[in-house]
C-alpha positions in Angstrom: 17.9 9.0 -20.9 18.4 7.0 -17.7 17.3 9.6 -15.2 13.5 9.7 -14.5 13.0 6.3 -16.2 11.5 3.1 -14.8 13.0 -0.2 -15.9 12.4 -3.9 -15.1 15.2 -6.2 -13.8 16.8 -6.6 -17.2 16.5 -2.9 -18.1 13.4 -3.0 -20.3 11.6 0.3 -20.1 8.3 -0.2 -18.3 6.6 2.9 -19.6 7.1 1.6 -23.2 5.9 -1.8 -22.1 2.8 -0.2 -20.5 2.0 1.4 -23.9 1.7 -2.1 -25.4 -2.0 -3.1 -25.1 -1.7 -6.6 -26.5 -2.1 -8.3 -23.2 -5.2 -10.0 -21.8 -8.3 -7.7 -22.0 -6.3 -5.0 -23.7 -4.3 -4.3 -20.5 -0.5 -3.8 -20.4 1.3 -7.1 -20.0 4.9 -8.2 -20.4 4.7 -10.8 -23.2 7.1 -13.7 -23.4 10.3 -12.8 -25.3 9.4 -9.1 -25.7 12.5 -6.9 -26.1 12.6 -3.2 -26.3 15.5 -0.7 -26.4 16.3 0.4 -22.8 16.7 4.1 -23.9 15.0 6.3 -26.4 16.9 6.2 -29.6 15.0 9.2 -31.1 15.4 11.8 -28.4 18.0 14.4 -29.2 20.4 16.0 -26.8 22.2 19.3 -26.9 25.8 18.6 -26.1 28.7 20.9 -25.1 32.0 19.4 -26.2 34.9 19.3 -23.8 37.5 18.2 -26.4 38.6 19.4 -29.9 40.0 17.7 -32.9 43.7 16.8 -32.3 43.3 16.3 -28.6 44.6 13.0 -27.1 42.1 11.3 -24.8 42.4 8.3 -22.4 39.7 6.0 -21.0 37.6 7.9 -18.6 38.4 11.4 -20.0 35.5 13.8 -20.4 34.3 14.2 -24.0 31.1 16.3 -23.6 28.3 17.3 -21.3 24.6 17.6 -21.7 21.9 19.0 -19.3 19.9 15.8 -19.0 17.5 17.2 -16.4 17.3 20.4 -14.3 18.8 18.4 -11.5 21.9 16.9 -13.2 24.4 17.5 -15.9 25.2 14.3 -17.8 29.0 13.8 -18.3 29.9 11.7 -21.3 33.1 9.9 -20.8 35.6 8.0 -23.0 34.6 4.3 -22.8 36.8 1.9 -20.9 39.4 0.4 -23.2 39.4 3.3 -25.7 42.1 5.9 -26.1 43.6 7.8 -29.0 43.4 11.1 -30.8 40.1 13.0 -31.5 39.8 13.3 -35.3 36.3 14.7 -35.6 33.4 16.0 -33.6 29.7 15.3 -34.2 26.8 17.7 -34.4 25.7 20.0 -31.6 22.5 18.0 -31.2 22.7 14.3 -31.4 20.8 11.1 -30.4 22.4 8.5 -28.2 23.2 6.3 -31.2 24.6 8.9 -33.5 28.4 9.4 -33.5 29.5 11.9 -30.9 33.2 11.9 -31.6 35.6 10.0 -33.8 38.7 8.7 -32.0 41.4 7.5 -34.5 38.5 7.6 -37.0 36.4 5.2 -34.9 32.9 6.7 -34.4 31.7 6.7 -30.8 28.1 7.4 -29.8 26.9 8.4 -26.3 25.4 4.9 -25.8 27.7 2.6 -23.9 27.4 -1.0 -22.8 28.7 -2.8 -19.8 28.2 -6.4 -18.4 26.3 -5.8 -15.2 27.9 -8.6 -13.3 31.4 -7.1 -13.7 32.6 -4.2 -11.6 33.4 -1.0 -13.4 37.1 -0.1 -13.0 38.4 3.0 -11.2 41.8 4.6 -10.7 41.8 4.4 -6.9 39.5 3.3 -4.1 39.3 5.6 -1.1 38.6 5.0 2.6 35.2 6.2 3.5 35.9 9.3 5.7 32.7 11.4 5.4 29.1 10.5 6.2 26.1 10.3 3.9 23.9 13.0 5.5 20.3 11.8 5.8 18.7 14.3 8.1 17.5 11.5 10.3 18.7 12.0 13.8 18.9 8.4 14.9 21.0 7.7 11.7 23.3 10.7 11.5 24.0 11.1 15.2 24.0 7.5 16.5 24.5 5.1 13.6 25.9 7.1 10.7 26.5 5.6 7.2 29.7 6.6 5.4 29.5 8.1 1.9 30.6 5.1 -0.2 29.7 2.6 2.6 27.0 0.0 2.9 24.1 -0.5 5.3 21.5 -3.2 5.9 18.0 -2.7 7.3 16.5 -5.9 8.5 13.0 -5.9 9.9 9.8 -7.9 10.0 6.6 -7.1 8.1 5.3 -3.6 8.7 8.4 -2.2 10.5 9.0 0.5 8.0 11.8 -0.7 5.7 10.3 0.7 2.5 9.3 4.0 4.2 12.8 4.4 5.6 14.4 3.8 2.2 12.0 6.3 0.6 13.0 8.8 3.3 16.6 8.3 2.5 15.9 8.7 -1.2 14.3 12.1 -0.7 16.6 13.6 2.0 20.0 12.0 1.7 22.7 14.3 0.2 23.3 12.0 -2.8 23.3 13.4 -6.4 21.6 10.4 -7.9 19.2 7.9 -6.5 18.9 4.3 -7.8 15.9 2.5 -6.3 15.9 -1.2 -6.9 12.6 -2.9 -6.0 13.5 -6.6 -6.4 10.6 -9.0 -5.6 8.3 -6.7 -3.7 4.5 -7.1 -3.9 2.9 -5.5 -6.9 0.6 -3.2 -4.9 3.4 -1.9 -2.7 5.5 -1.1 -5.8 2.5 0.5 -7.5 2.4 3.0 -4.6 6.1 3.7 -5.1 5.6 4.3 -8.8 2.7 6.6 -8.1 4.3 8.6 -5.2 7.9 9.1 -6.5 6.9 11.2 -9.6 4.9 13.5 -7.3 7.7 14.1 -4.7 9.5 17.4 -4.8 13.3 17.4 -4.6 14.2 19.6 -1.6 17.6 20.3 -3.2 16.4 21.6 -6.5 12.7 22.3 -6.0 12.1 20.1 -9.1 10.5 16.6 -9.2 12.6 14.1 -7.4 12.4 11.7 -10.4 14.7 14.1 -12.3 17.6 12.5 -10.4 16.1 9.1 -9.7 16.1 5.8 -11.5 13.6 3.1 -10.6 14.2 -0.5 -11.3 11.0 -2.4 -10.6 10.8 -6.1 -10.5 7.7 -7.4 -8.6 7.3 -10.8 -7.1 5.2 -12.0 -10.1 7.9 -11.1 -12.7 10.4 -13.7 -13.8 12.8 -14.8 -11.1 15.8 -14.6 -13.4 15.1 -10.9 -14.1 14.7 -10.3 -10.3 18.1 -11.9 -9.7 19.6 -9.6 -12.3 17.9 -6.5 -11.1 20.5 -6.0 -8.3 23.4 -6.1 -10.7 21.6 -3.8 -13.2 21.1 -1.2 -10.4 24.7 -1.3 -9.1 26.1 -1.0 -12.6 24.0 2.1 -13.3 25.2 3.5 -10.0 28.8 2.8 -10.8 28.3 4.6 -14.2 27.3 7.8 -12.4 30.0 7.3 -9.8 32.6 7.3 -12.6 31.1 10.6 -13.8 32.0 12.2 -10.4 28.6 11.9 -8.6 27.6 10.6 -5.2 25.0 7.8 -5.7 22.7 6.1 -3.2 21.5 2.7 -4.2 18.5 1.5 -2.3 17.6 -2.2 -2.7 14.3 -3.4 -1.4 14.7 -6.2 -0.6 17.7 -8.5 -0.8 15.7 -11.3 0.8 13.5 -11.5 -2.3 16.7 -11.4 -4.4 18.0 -14.3 -2.3 14.8 -16.2 -2.9 15.1 -15.7 -6.7 18.7 -16.9 -6.5 17.4 -20.0 -4.6 14.8 -20.7 -7.2 17.2 -20.3 -10.1 19.6 -22.6 -8.3 16.9 -25.3 -7.7 15.9 -25.2 -11.4 19.6 -25.8 -12.3 19.6 -28.7 -9.9 22.5 -27.4 -7.9 23.3 -28.7 -4.4 21.4 -26.6 -1.9 22.9 -25.1 1.2 21.3 -23.7 4.4 17.5 -23.4 4.2 17.7 -24.3 0.5 19.7 -21.3 -0.5 22.6 -22.1 -2.9 26.0 -22.6 -1.3 27.4 -19.5 -3.1 24.8 -17.1 -1.5 27.5 -15.5 0.8 29.8 -14.9 -2.2 27.0 -13.4 -4.3 26.0 -11.1 -1.4 29.6 -10.0 -0.9 30.0 -9.3 -4.6 27.1 -6.9 -4.3 28.0 -5.1 -1.1 31.7 -4.8 -2.1 30.8 -2.8 -5.1 29.9 0.1 -2.8 32.8 2.5 -2.3 34.3 5.9 -2.8 36.6 6.1 -5.8 38.7 8.3 -8.1 37.7 7.8 -11.7 39.8 6.8 -14.6 41.2 9.6 -16.8 43.7 12.4 -16.7 41.3 14.7 -14.9 40.0 12.3 -12.3 36.7 12.8 -10.6 35.8 11.7 -7.1 32.5 9.8 -6.8 30.8 7.2 -4.5 28.2 4.5 -4.4 26.5 4.1 -1.0 24.4 0.8 -0.8 21.5 0.4 1.5 19.9 -3.0 1.4 16.6 -3.9 3.1 16.2 -7.4 4.4 12.8 -9.1 5.0 13.5 -12.1 7.3 10.5 -14.5 7.4 8.7 -13.9 10.7 11.3 -11.3 11.7 13.8 -14.1 12.4 17.2 -12.4 12.2 19.0 -15.8 12.4 18.1 -16.7 8.8 20.9 -16.8 6.2 20.4 -13.6 4.2 20.2 -11.5 7.4 23.2 -13.1 8.9 25.4 -12.8 5.8 24.3 -9.2 5.3 25.1 -8.5 8.9 28.7 -9.6 8.3 29.2 -7.6 5.1 27.5 -4.3 5.8 29.3 -1.6 7.7 26.2 -0.1 9.3 23.3 -2.2 10.8 19.9 -0.6 11.4 17.8 -3.1 13.2 14.1 -2.4 12.9 11.9 -3.4 15.8 8.3 -4.6 15.5 7.4 -3.3 19.0 8.6 0.2 18.1 6.7 0.1 14.8 3.5 -0.8 16.6 4.0 2.1 19.0 4.3 4.4 15.9 8.0 5.1 16.7 9.5 6.3 13.4 12.2 5.4 12.4 11.8 2.1 14.3 15.6 1.6 14.6 16.4 -0.2 17.9 19.2 1.6 19.7 20.8 -1.4 21.4 20.8 -3.8 18.4 22.0 -1.3 15.8 25.6 -0.1 15.2 28.0 1.6 12.8 31.5 0.4 12.1 32.6 3.5 10.2 35.1 5.8 12.0 33.4 9.1 11.3 33.8 10.9 14.6 36.8 12.9 13.4 34.8 14.3 10.5 31.9 15.3 12.8 34.2 16.8 15.4 36.0 18.9 12.7 32.9 19.8 10.6 30.1 20.2 13.2 31.4 20.6 16.8 34.5 19.5 18.7 32.4 17.5 21.3 30.1 15.8 18.8 31.7 12.3 19.3 31.6 12.8 23.1 27.9 13.5 23.0 27.2 10.6 20.7 29.0 8.1 23.0 27.1 9.6 26.0 23.7 9.2 24.3 24.4 5.5 23.3 25.5 4.8 26.9 22.4 6.4 28.4 20.1 4.5 26.1 21.8 1.2 27.1 21.4 2.0 30.8 17.8 3.0 30.3 17.1 -0.3 28.5 18.5 -2.2 31.5 16.4 -0.1 34.0 13.3 -0.7 31.9 13.4 -4.4 32.9 13.5 -3.5 36.6 10.7 -0.9 36.3 8.4 -3.3 34.5 8.9 -5.9 37.3 9.1 -3.8 40.5 8.0 -0.3 39.6 9.9 3.0 39.2 9.9 3.7 43.0 12.6 1.1 43.6 15.1 3.1 41.5 17.7 5.3 43.2 17.5 9.0 42.5 20.4 9.0 40.0 18.8 5.9 38.2 15.5 7.7 38.0 17.2 10.7 36.3 18.9 8.3 33.9 15.6 6.6 33.2 14.0 9.9 32.4 16.9 11.0 30.2 16.6 7.8 28.2 12.9 8.4 27.6 13.6 12.0 26.5 16.2 10.7 24.0 13.8 8.1 22.6 10.7 10.3 22.4 12.0 13.8 21.8 15.2 13.1 19.9 15.1 9.8 18.1 11.5 9.9 17.0 11.0 12.0 13.8 7.9 12.8 11.8 8.2 12.4 8.0 5.0 14.4 7.5 6.2 17.5 9.4 7.9 20.0 7.0 10.3 21.1 9.7 11.0 17.8 11.4 11.3 15.6 8.2 14.9 16.7 7.7 17.1 17.8 10.7 20.4 19.4 9.8 23.5 18.4 11.7 23.9 21.7 13.7 20.3 21.3 14.9 20.9 17.7 15.9 24.0 18.8 17.8 22.2 21.5 19.8 19.1 19.3 20.5 21.4 16.6 22.0 23.5 19.2 23.9 20.3 20.5 25.6 19.3 16.9 26.7 22.9 16.2 28.0 23.0 19.5 29.9 19.7 18.7 31.6 20.9 15.2 32.6 24.2 16.6 34.0 22.5 19.4 36.0 20.0 17.0 37.6 22.6 14.3 38.4 24.8 16.9 40.1 21.9 18.1 42.3 19.7 15.1 43.3 20.3 13.1 46.4 18.2 11.0 48.8 16.5 14.1 50.1 15.5 15.5 46.6 11.8 15.6 45.7 12.0 13.3 42.7 8.5 14.1 41.6 9.6 17.8 41.2 12.9 16.8 39.6 11.2 14.7 36.9 8.4 17.1 36.1 10.3 20.4 35.4 8.5 22.9 33.2 11.5 22.9 30.8 10.6 19.3 29.8 7.8 20.7 27.7 10.2 23.0 25.9 12.5 20.1 25.3 9.7 18.1 23.7 9.2 21.0 21.3 12.8 21.2 20.1 11.9 19.3 16.9 9.8 22.2 15.8 12.8 24.6 16.0 13.7 26.3 12.7 17.3 25.3 11.9 18.5 28.9 11.6 17.4 29.6 15.2 18.4 26.3 16.8 21.6 27.6 18.5 20.0 30.7 20.0 17.0 28.7 21.2 19.2 26.0 22.6 21.3 28.5 24.6 18.0 30.1 26.0 16.8 26.6 27.0 20.1 25.8 28.7 19.8 29.0 30.8 16.3 28.0 31.8 17.5 24.5 32.8 20.1 26.0 35.0 17.5 28.2 36.7 15.1 25.3 37.4 17.9 23.0 38.5 19.1 25.6 41.1 15.6 25.6 42.6 15.7 21.9 43.5 
């Protein structure tokens, strides 16, 4: 009953609250002290038992499964701290509060409880060795996020934090999406609640909500519930991780969560720290981000699962020196810095290439799974973007004519990387998601063009001709390539580049 549901910060079901018309003017309103069951106690689920009477089970062992939605099979596990012999099985169709199995004559229902501020245990924590594939070229190629890792997205107002997280929710290769809206404006969250149910899941062709859980806590809701919403979301994510699924938790935004923490602290009359935040803000943030990870579950048939955490940060005025941004920067393994200038130029995603980074060592996985020279191309692209950024300052002051021929080629390559590779349209059915092989061949074409021009230009080269080749138009159209034809089209374009370069 969790999937497809919408909760507030303390896991009260908002659809059930909306049905309550006792608020002002007959409109839905969260009344003081109202308390409703988080999950439907009357819904009945068809279960397939994985154990039989007489079987011995340990904590974490699989008891039964039920097809919760078309997108996901729900795995019912032996609760933590429970072990013994199965003495009896329940009915084939049960509600979440009816006994499912009896272990040593103790009836156990599907419903489980867990304190949200305590990390759920696992058998083993694993090093993050594989990426969370998002289909966004600037993320997957330049600044990848490990499956089971953590990322932070700081950015000022209007830079696209919410849009980027919604894109990750739709296209990332996670089995379950937990979207925590903690402290966002009501109108912005209303759009999320309206749009998510209408989105189609590209993996299953079913509604995306069938593998999504929304936790909505707007800025006008109680601050204590907003502070708890982060922990509610990460605990639900850990529950599905223990079932053997890969979960993506998207928090929007941790700045509003930090403000709720500050307000609760002030009401408790605690000693304030920097900018009025409580002195324990860093430890609370670290407790949240450190619950991300790739693990092996408890039980005799262990399952591998992961929780990947992406936290948006909304620094006031886009000031990245404020405490929440700085502490998040130290804790997260991937840093996607959103730039206001790029957002104003409609560059999506507005991730700045010189201020962003990834600390995860994933080059080995890419070299083995995609292409042997993936990491070489990635390092080359990052170097070219850094050089182009330096040359940009010179061009703005003195003009492009003062650049040497090789510098003009580097300057042009950087522009191609920015405009034709890193930019991506979320409204284009082909360009919204770019598979890794297509990303590789697009970057390979750009690198080949750069190398061919660098090898041929000198002081006598007609730079106007060298920087206006007809193949540049074809390179700009690479984003429209169908993934199945990307390699063949790339090889044809490389041949065309060689022919034009020979004519210089």
